[in-house]
C-alpha positions as CSV (number, residue, x, y, z in Angstrom):
1,K,104.1,95.7,87.2
2,A,106.8,98.0,88.8
3,K,105.0,98.0,92.1
4,E,104.4,94.3,92.0
5,D,108.1,93.6,91.2
6,R,109.3,95.8,94.1
7,L,106.7,94.2,96.5
8,N,108.1,90.8,95.6
9,L,111.6,92.1,96.2
10,M,110.7,93.3,99.7
11,R,109.0,90.1,100.5
12,A,112.1,88.2,99.5
13,T,114.6,90.4,101.4
14,S,112.5,91.9,104.2
15,A,114.4,95.1,103.6
16,N,114.2,98.6,102.0
17,P,116.4,98.1,98.9
18,E,116.7,101.8,98.1
19,P,115.5,105.1,99.5
20,I,112.8,107.5,98.1
21,F,113.7,111.1,97.5
22,G,111.9,113.8,99.4
23,L,112.0,117.6,99.4
24,Y,111.1,119.9,102.3
25,E,111.1,123.7,103.0
26,D,113.9,125.2,105.1
27,E,113.7,128.9,104.4
28,N,116.0,129.9,107.2
29,G,118.5,127.0,106.8
30,E,117.8,125.6,110.4
31,L,118.3,121.9,109.5
32,T,120.9,122.7,106.9
33,A,123.0,124.3,109.7
34,V,122.6,121.1,111.7
35,Y,123.9,119.1,108.7
36,D,126.8,121.4,108.1
37,R,127.9,120.9,111.7
38,I,127.7,117.1,111.4
39,A,129.7,117.2,108.1
40,Q,132.6,118.9,109.9
41,G,133.4,115.5,111.4
42,D,134.8,112.5,109.7
43,P,132.3,110.5,107.6
44,F,131.3,107.0,108.7
45,L,131.5,105.8,105.0
46,E,133.1,107.1,101.9
47,A,133.0,105.7,98.3
48,D,134.1,106.9,94.9
49,S,131.7,105.8,92.1
50,G,133.1,106.9,88.7
51,G,134.4,110.1,90.1
52,D,131.3,110.9,92.2
53,V,132.3,110.8,95.9
54,H,129.6,109.7,98.3
55,R,130.0,110.4,102.1
56,I,127.8,109.2,104.9
57,W,127.9,110.4,108.4
58,R,126.3,108.5,111.3
59,V,124.2,110.6,113.7
60,S,124.0,108.9,117.1
61,D,123.5,112.0,119.3
62,P,119.8,111.7,120.5
63,S,119.5,115.5,120.9
64,V,120.5,116.0,117.2
65,V,118.0,113.3,116.1
66,E,115.3,115.0,118.2
67,K,116.0,118.4,116.7
68,A,115.6,117.1,113.2
69,R,112.4,115.2,114.2
70,Q,110.9,118.3,115.8
71,F,111.8,120.4,112.7
72,L,110.3,118.0,110.2
73,A,107.2,116.9,112.1
74,P,104.9,119.9,111.2
75,R,106.3,120.3,107.7
76,R,105.2,118.7,104.4
77,V,107.6,116.4,102.4
78,W,107.2,116.3,98.7
79,I,108.1,112.9,97.1
80,A,110.3,114.0,94.2
81,D,111.1,110.4,93.2
82,G,109.9,107.0,94.6
83,H,106.1,107.2,94.6
84,H,105.9,103.5,93.7
85,R,108.5,102.7,96.4
86,Y,106.5,104.5,99.0
87,E,103.2,103.0,98.0
88,T,104.9,99.5,97.9
89,A,106.3,100.1,101.4
90,L,102.9,100.8,102.8
91,N,101.4,97.7,101.1
92,Y,104.3,95.6,102.5
93,R,103.7,96.9,106.0
94,R,100.0,96.1,105.8
95,E,100.9,92.5,104.8
96,V,103.3,92.1,107.7
97,R,100.9,93.5,110.2
98,A,98.0,91.5,108.9
99,A,100.2,88.4,109.3
100,H,101.1,89.3,112.9
101,P,98.0,90.7,114.7
102,E,99.8,90.2,118.0
103,W,102.0,93.2,117.1
104,E,98.9,95.6,117.2
105,G,99.9,98.8,118.9
106,Q,103.7,98.1,118.7
107,A,106.1,99.9,116.5
108,I,107.8,97.5,114.0
109,A,110.6,98.0,111.4
110,E,108.1,97.9,108.6
111,D,106.6,101.1,109.9
112,Y,109.7,102.9,108.6
113,L,111.4,103.3,105.2
114,L,114.6,104.8,103.9
115,I,114.3,108.4,102.5
116,T,116.8,110.9,101.3
117,L,115.7,114.4,102.4
118,T,116.9,117.6,100.7
119,A,115.7,121.2,101.3
120,F,114.2,123.1,98.3
121,E,116.7,125.9,99.2
122,D,119.8,123.6,99.0
123,E,122.3,125.1,96.5
124,G,123.2,121.6,95.3
125,L,119.6,120.7,94.2
126,L,119.3,120.6,90.5
127,V,116.0,119.7,88.9
128,L,116.5,118.9,85.1
129,P,113.8,119.2,82.5
130,T,111.7,116.2,81.5
131,H,112.4,115.1,78.0
132,R,110.1,112.9,75.9
133,L,111.5,111.0,72.9
134,V,108.6,109.3,71.0
135,R,109.3,106.6,68.5
136,G,107.2,104.6,66.0
137,V,104.8,107.5,65.3
138,L,103.2,107.4,61.9
139,A,104.3,110.1,59.5
140,D,100.8,111.5,59.0
141,R,100.4,112.1,62.7
142,I,103.7,113.9,62.9
143,A,102.7,116.0,60.0
144,V,99.6,117.4,61.8
145,L,101.3,117.9,65.2
146,P,102.4,121.5,64.6
147,K,98.9,122.5,63.5
148,S,97.3,120.8,66.5
149,L,99.7,122.7,68.8
150,E,98.8,126.0,67.3
151,A,95.4,125.8,68.9
152,Q,96.9,126.6,72.3
153,F,100.6,127.4,71.6
154,T,102.7,129.8,69.6
155,L,105.4,128.0,67.6
156,T,108.7,129.9,67.1
157,S,111.7,128.5,65.2
158,I,114.8,128.5,67.4
159,A,118.4,127.4,67.2
160,E,119.1,124.0,68.7
161,G,121.5,125.2,71.2
162,A,119.2,128.0,72.4
163,I,116.2,125.9,73.4
164,E,117.0,125.6,77.2
165,A,117.8,129.3,77.5
166,A,114.6,130.2,75.8
167,I,112.5,128.0,78.1
168,D,114.2,129.6,81.1
169,A,113.5,133.1,79.8
170,A,109.9,132.2,79.2
171,S,109.5,130.8,82.7
172,K,111.0,134.0,84.2
173,R,108.3,136.0,82.2
174,G,105.6,133.8,83.8
175,E,105.1,131.8,80.6
176,I,105.0,128.1,79.9
177,A,107.1,126.9,77.0
178,F,108.9,123.7,75.9
179,G,111.0,122.7,72.9
180,V,109.7,120.5,70.0
181,L,112.0,118.7,67.6
182,L,110.4,116.7,64.8
183,P,112.1,114.6,62.1
184,G,113.4,116.6,59.3
185,S,112.5,119.9,61.0
186,E,114.4,122.7,62.8
187,P,113.8,123.0,66.5
188,Q,110.8,125.0,67.7
189,L,109.7,126.7,70.9
190,A,106.1,126.1,71.8
191,T,104.8,128.9,74.1
192,L,101.4,128.6,75.8
193,N,98.9,131.2,74.6
194,M,97.7,132.1,78.1
195,A,99.0,133.0,81.5
196,A,100.6,130.2,83.4
197,D,98.1,130.4,86.2
198,R,95.2,129.6,83.8
199,A,97.0,126.6,82.2
200,A,95.5,124.1,84.7
201,S,92.1,124.7,83.1
202,L,93.3,122.9,79.9
203,V,93.8,119.6,81.7
204,A,90.9,117.3,83.0
205,G,91.4,115.2,86.1
206,D,91.9,115.6,89.8
207,Q,95.7,116.3,89.8
208,S,96.8,119.4,91.5
209,D,97.1,122.7,89.5
210,A,100.8,122.6,89.9
211,V,100.9,119.2,88.0
212,K,98.4,120.4,85.4
213,R,100.7,123.4,84.6
214,L,103.7,121.2,83.8
215,P,104.6,121.3,80.1
216,V,104.8,117.5,80.1
217,T,101.2,117.4,81.2
218,L,100.0,120.0,78.7
219,L,101.4,118.0,75.7
220,P,98.4,117.0,73.6
């Protein structure tokens, strides 16, 4: 439904309504240094949204564009947000090309889409935990959840304000852990009873091992 709605929006506007968010590796800060030099100039646009200031610089120097293109061309870009937008943009391009066979071999606007690119090493990048709040679960199912978790996890009572620090500490030890808060119960830390590199074996499917090791994937 989400992809269908977005495709209809693209059909109606013939435009990319919002960018996707991609991450790339820049261990030596090569592209970051280019951005820093650009940001020394005056921004093309600046807007204050509820105290958050957004600045946009226009890059019109062909040599700078080419440097960025050459840097990114051999590298992978991970889509951190916008998988549906990306897939929808591809479907929209196929539709447009199918309707205009005379454009075969030519570059068209629909071959491109907006993307925000950020280096993994960027100090401003912050990836927050994924929280799941489940409503409408029958009381008897909630009652047996701790017991079902014990098959693969060690449950430890923990103060509510200490959950994130405990998860971070577990991660630094190479462990997988997440917080569990049930109605009428104190918070608990669920720590996987095996090394993180073996966690992927618990999840069926063809996802990557990195996805299978995510706590949100490991939830029963």
